[in-house]
Legacy VTK file of the C-alpha trace (Angstrom):
# vtk DataFile Version 3.0
C-alpha trace
ASCII
DATASET POLYDATA
POINTS 306 float
-2.557 82.166 81.645
-5.321 83.733 79.580
-8.879 82.739 80.437
-10.578 81.263 77.342
-14.018 82.433 78.470
-12.766 85.999 78.677
-11.130 85.657 75.282
-14.494 84.542 73.878
-16.046 87.648 75.413
-13.437 89.885 73.764
-14.208 88.117 70.474
-17.891 88.937 70.993
-17.064 92.561 71.752
-15.148 92.820 68.486
-18.164 91.441 66.629
-20.759 93.681 68.285
-18.820 96.892 68.867
-20.064 97.856 72.304
-20.290 96.511 75.823
-24.085 96.845 75.867
-24.490 94.920 72.604
-22.050 92.259 73.824
-24.034 91.920 77.045
-27.267 91.435 75.092
-25.677 88.852 72.794
-24.203 86.811 75.644
-27.069 87.122 78.122
-25.013 89.004 80.705
-25.228 92.432 82.270
-23.121 95.245 80.852
-21.398 95.512 84.211
-20.423 91.829 84.151
-19.034 92.126 80.611
-17.035 95.217 81.544
-15.604 93.496 84.630
-14.600 90.376 82.672
-12.874 92.433 79.985
-11.091 94.452 82.666
-9.925 91.170 84.227
-8.604 90.067 80.834
-6.643 93.309 80.576
-5.033 92.512 83.925
-4.148 89.023 82.671
-2.506 90.402 79.521
-0.935 93.408 81.213
-1.972 95.728 78.372
-4.967 97.931 77.605
-7.340 96.078 75.281
-10.131 98.667 75.274
-10.074 102.416 74.992
-12.946 103.557 77.189
-14.814 106.852 77.342
-17.823 107.828 79.427
-20.201 106.571 76.726
-18.326 104.040 74.628
-15.432 101.650 74.318
-13.390 100.468 71.371
-10.531 98.065 70.812
-6.986 99.292 71.081
-4.362 98.078 68.621
-3.364 95.447 71.181
-7.023 94.449 71.545
-7.403 93.982 67.805
-4.272 91.819 67.673
-5.559 89.671 70.527
-8.908 89.235 68.743
-7.032 87.929 65.696
-5.170 85.464 67.915
-8.454 84.490 69.607
-9.972 83.375 66.315
-7.011 81.053 65.841
-7.239 79.888 69.448
-10.910 78.957 69.080
-10.120 77.120 65.840
-7.315 75.253 67.611
-9.660 74.232 70.435
-12.126 72.876 67.869
-9.323 71.032 66.083
-8.093 69.490 69.345
-11.590 68.324 70.278
-12.077 66.868 66.791
-8.742 65.051 66.942
-9.387 63.543 70.369
-12.972 62.628 69.521
-11.751 60.710 66.470
-10.264 58.092 68.840
-13.685 57.338 70.293
-15.538 54.282 69.056
-18.696 56.335 68.751
-19.736 60.004 69.126
-19.611 61.228 72.687
-19.755 64.419 74.685
-22.215 67.299 74.799
-23.541 69.229 71.803
-25.257 72.522 72.637
-27.894 73.781 70.200
-30.011 76.923 70.116
-33.270 77.049 68.194
-36.352 79.234 67.950
-39.397 77.571 69.565
-41.355 76.464 66.474
-38.389 74.596 64.997
-37.377 73.194 68.392
-40.845 71.691 68.852
-40.951 70.296 65.307
-37.479 68.738 65.243
-36.536 67.957 68.855
-38.562 64.750 69.133
-37.239 63.093 65.957
-33.675 64.151 66.770
-33.797 62.749 70.301
-35.130 59.431 68.979
-32.354 59.227 66.385
-29.647 59.990 68.953
-30.726 57.274 71.407
-28.338 54.880 69.685
-25.426 56.980 71.023
-25.605 56.651 74.830
-22.488 58.780 75.388
-23.748 61.669 73.276
-25.805 64.370 75.012
-27.768 67.058 73.204
-28.588 70.287 75.042
-31.297 72.392 73.388
-31.658 76.030 74.403
-34.156 78.627 73.262
-32.944 81.164 70.743
-33.793 84.798 71.407
-32.450 86.323 68.197
-30.590 85.022 65.162
-27.838 87.587 65.729
-27.282 86.397 69.286
-27.186 82.739 68.285
-24.691 83.285 65.473
-22.550 85.320 67.821
-22.514 82.489 70.349
-21.589 79.984 67.634
-18.703 82.197 66.488
-17.379 82.428 70.032
-17.668 78.666 70.540
-20.184 79.020 73.372
-22.644 76.813 71.481
-22.044 74.174 68.830
-25.028 74.510 66.483
-27.645 77.185 65.874
-30.900 76.571 64.056
-31.840 79.868 62.447
-34.503 81.074 60.044
-34.089 83.414 57.076
-37.077 85.112 55.446
-35.208 86.836 52.617
-35.875 84.104 50.054
-32.179 84.202 49.086
-30.098 81.116 49.881
-27.115 81.809 52.084
-23.729 80.582 50.805
-22.335 77.471 52.527
-19.574 79.421 54.258
-19.682 82.950 55.643
-16.574 83.966 57.565
-15.849 81.351 60.251
-19.340 79.799 59.989
-20.740 76.991 57.827
-24.449 77.007 56.879
-26.448 73.853 56.129
-29.839 74.431 54.526
-32.334 72.126 56.240
-35.772 73.039 54.900
-37.842 75.651 53.111
-40.819 76.107 55.422
-43.883 77.456 53.556
-46.458 79.813 55.003
-49.978 78.430 55.332
-53.384 79.836 56.230
-54.563 78.952 59.736
-58.252 79.119 60.676
-60.412 78.064 63.627
-61.250 74.372 63.179
-64.976 75.136 62.825
-64.565 78.034 60.424
-66.924 77.832 57.398
-63.906 77.700 55.062
-62.084 75.018 57.047
-63.374 72.342 54.668
-61.539 73.932 51.710
-58.200 72.320 50.750
-56.739 75.565 49.407
-57.713 79.164 50.178
-57.159 82.442 48.377
-56.266 85.615 50.229
-59.438 87.236 48.903
-61.569 84.519 50.509
-60.220 85.683 53.871
-60.111 89.410 53.113
-63.075 90.223 55.353
-61.869 88.141 58.284
-60.362 89.486 61.492
-56.652 88.782 61.317
-54.222 88.006 64.112
-50.576 88.634 63.267
-47.148 89.453 64.626
-46.264 93.125 65.174
-45.133 95.197 62.206
-41.533 94.560 61.299
-41.587 90.892 62.309
-40.622 88.555 59.431
-43.942 86.656 59.289
-45.869 89.936 59.370
-43.797 91.332 56.508
-44.625 88.215 54.460
-48.323 88.768 55.168
-48.065 92.447 54.266
-46.403 91.530 50.953
-49.291 89.190 50.150
-51.889 91.840 50.933
-50.119 94.452 48.838
-49.892 92.066 45.906
-53.615 91.249 46.140
-54.794 94.769 47.034
-56.218 93.674 50.398
-56.717 95.734 53.528
-57.944 93.853 56.584
-58.248 94.557 60.323
-55.340 93.149 62.326
-54.823 92.430 66.019
-51.131 92.207 66.890
-49.630 89.702 69.313
-46.096 88.497 69.948
-45.292 84.808 69.724
-46.593 82.294 67.201
-47.903 79.993 69.902
-50.003 82.825 71.331
-51.310 83.748 67.877
-52.263 80.156 67.036
-53.994 79.718 70.385
-56.100 82.816 69.751
-56.997 81.491 66.294
-58.055 78.208 67.899
-60.372 80.171 70.180
-62.117 81.586 67.113
-60.802 85.129 67.450
-59.425 85.434 63.910
-57.288 83.900 61.177
-53.585 84.127 60.392
-50.756 82.844 58.236
-47.891 80.970 59.880
-44.966 78.725 58.951
-46.152 75.188 58.298
-43.773 73.766 60.904
-45.376 75.929 63.581
-48.944 74.864 62.837
-48.745 71.357 61.381
-48.911 69.440 64.677
-51.770 71.432 66.174
-55.133 69.718 66.294
-57.160 72.722 67.433
-56.856 74.709 64.174
-57.406 74.127 60.448
-54.245 74.462 58.352
-54.738 75.120 54.641
-52.598 75.902 51.621
-52.590 79.463 50.295
-53.530 79.722 46.622
-51.359 82.780 45.926
-47.547 82.448 45.889
-46.418 83.136 49.438
-42.754 82.806 50.336
-41.974 81.469 53.761
-38.683 80.952 55.511
-35.524 78.911 55.065
-34.151 77.063 58.067
-30.407 76.526 58.478
-28.142 74.697 60.881
-24.978 76.721 61.520
-21.698 75.680 63.130
-18.140 76.907 63.248
-16.321 75.736 60.138
-13.519 74.569 62.420
-15.993 72.107 63.999
-16.369 70.226 60.707
-15.276 66.684 61.412
-16.143 66.667 65.108
-18.040 63.375 65.392
-20.540 64.614 67.973
-21.448 67.763 66.030
-21.600 65.930 62.695
-23.809 63.190 64.189
-26.308 65.728 65.483
-26.177 67.581 62.164
-26.932 64.341 60.295
-29.881 63.700 62.614
-31.132 67.219 61.895
-30.985 66.626 58.141
-32.857 63.328 58.466
-35.553 64.806 60.715
-35.981 67.809 58.428
-36.312 65.647 55.315
-39.010 63.511 56.944
-40.869 66.593 58.126
-40.861 68.226 54.715
-41.968 64.993 53.059
-45.081 65.300 55.202
-45.435 68.957 54.178
-45.399 68.054 50.493
-48.278 65.630 51.026
-50.305 68.149 53.026
LINES 1 307
306 0 1 2 3 4 5 6 7 8 9 10 11 12 13 14 15 16 17 18 19 20 21 22 23 24 25 26 27 28 29 30 31 32 33 34 35 36 37 38 39 40 41 42 43 44 45 46 47 48 49 50 51 52 53 54 55 56 57 58 59 60 61 62 63 64 65 66 67 68 69 70 71 72 73 74 75 76 77 78 79 80 81 82 83 84 85 86 87 88 89 90 91 92 93 94 95 96 97 98 99 100 101 102 103 104 105 106 107 108 109 110 111 112 113 114 115 116 117 118 119 120 121 122 123 124 125 126 127 128 129 130 131 132 133 134 135 136 137 138 139 140 141 142 143 144 145 146 147 148 149 150 151 152 153 154 155 156 157 158 159 160 161 162 163 164 165 166 167 168 169 170 171 172 173 174 175 176 177 178 179 180 181 182 183 184 185 186 187 188 189 190 191 192 193 194 195 196 197 198 199 200 201 202 203 204 205 206 207 208 209 210 211 212 213 214 215 216 217 218 219 220 221 222 223 224 225 226 227 228 229 230 231 232 233 234 235 236 237 238 239 240 241 242 243 244 245 246 247 248 249 250 251 252 253 254 255 256 257 258 259 260 261 262 263 264 265 266 267 268 269 270 271 272 273 274 275 276 277 278 279 280 281 282 283 284 285 286 287 288 289 290 291 292 293 294 295 296 297 298 299 300 301 302 303 304 305
């Protein structure tokens, strides 16, 4: 009997191409991944990986098993959907990953909406990277991933085995200390803040790249202190140590900073909910997805009035 968890791991290996990358994506050690794949080889009785001192790749048998695994995972989803359809109401556990700012903004409204379903449990886990979350959705380890995309280009509804639901377009806003002289302004231009001390994410981070694009467009050069984590950055702004730009969802609920519109066009991020296409129709997953859409619509209605 083949172990489904080990099959999922082989599926992850095929997606990521190395044991180290698979370990990072699944939150395991490389040694644990290697041992589980070796155990799967014993179960199948054939070599699934061709290993060298520095790398590993799928054998022909490994590639064929990966193809079967995709069908197996789809069949598991179909079986769960079929059995769940007999239930009078959604039930079971739905596992979601989300990055912190979206989790904080949406978790409360979602939990309130799901209280009407006593047999439905939502498990919310922190997302480390979009790549990792999508990988875990593909393997069936989690049911829904809330991801952000800063490209400004809408993703198609279906990409491979995954379905994408666009939830919101989250604009970037200027964030100042609450007692800043410009905090009384409803809308601010980048030039009005050009001489300020800025606090931003490290170079290469999506929000920092959006800020850099704004500065280039306006011909601005300003001093920047770099910190990781939006919550850390917003806390430092609240302490009066500088200004920043941040997604509206990250800053809207804070009462210790002033949040203002940016006069210049400034693209933000798109937020998606992603699930395996084979999960379409599962009552529990679809109920949580509906709650996400409702919570996101209400949140963005508030953003439009801001």
